[in-house]
N, C-alpha and C positions, 0 to 999 in steps of 0.2 A: 451161655455160652459161647465164647467171641471165639474164633479162630484165626490165626496166624499165618499166612504165608510163609513158608522155611524156603523154599527152591524151586526151581522148576527140574524137571525130569530131566533135560536136557544140560543141566548144570553139574552132571554125574555120568560120568563113559558106563556102559551099562554092564555088570557086575563087580562095582566102583564102590566106593563111597566117598564121603567127603564129610567134615566137622564142623560144626553150625555151633553157634550159640542164641539160645533165644529165653525171653522170660515165659517162667513156671512157679502158677503162685505167687509172684512177686518176686520172684528170683534170677536171676540167669545162671543158666543152666548148659555146659556142655553136650552138645549133643552127637548123635550117628548117625547117618542118612547112609544106607545102602540099597542101591537100584539093584531091582532083578527084573528087566525087561519092563512092563509099564506097572510096576509095583514099587512102594519103597519101605522099607523097613524102619522104623527110629528106636533108638535106644537111647537112656543116660550113659553118658562116657564117664562111664566108673566103672573097673574092674570090681566084681565081689569078694575077691580076695583080698587085694589091698587098698581099695578105696582109692588108687592111685590111675588117671587117665589112660585109657587104651593105648593112646598114640604116640611114639617115640617123634617123630617126625610128622607135623600138623596133618592131620585128614588122611592118615594111614590107617587103616584100619583090618586090611584084607589082608590074608596068608599067599603065601607065593601063586599057587593056583586058584586063588579066590575064591576059593569053595567056601571058606568061613570068614568071623570076624575074630580077628590073634590079639590076644594081647600082647603088646611088644616086649615087658618087661619079663614075663615068665612063659610067654609060648603059647597060655592056656587057648583053648578054640572054642566059638561059641556058632552054633548054628545062627545062621541067620534069619530065616522064619520066625524062629522062638527065642531066640538068644540063650538058649539054654547049653553048658557048658558041658562039653562030650570027653576034653581033654587039657589035663592037666591042674593044677592043686585045688581048684575049685570047681571040679565035676560035682556035677549035679544040681548047681546053681546055677542061676540067670542074671542075664544082663536084664537093668528095668528097661519095660517097652514105655513108648509114651505112643498116646493113642493118634492116631493121625489117617491120612486119607489123600489120593491122589484123583485131582480133578480136573479135566481138561489139559493135562500134561506140566500140573502144578501141585507141588507135595504143601498137605497145609497141615497143622499144628493144632489137636483139638485141645482145647486148656481151659 
């Protein structure tokens, strides 16, 4: 297993998110990275309802109060910690999590 550095935690304001592209299994994959304190949560940037990216504006994935990841297309809300949809047309489905870890302030993707 190799590891790829995605970003620094300092690249993301606490409670906010960014969008990145990384190679996973030989494919360029659009990702969401959400920072919560010293943790980062990484998901594939694909809504389980439509298959479309969650962001209308590049890198903007959070709802107004930054409590949930939000699909800009239809307003579905997803828990930050597990990607589970709690509101919208895809309730009960989840974002696809990507294995990652934070080491020494850097977010690493395990692929």
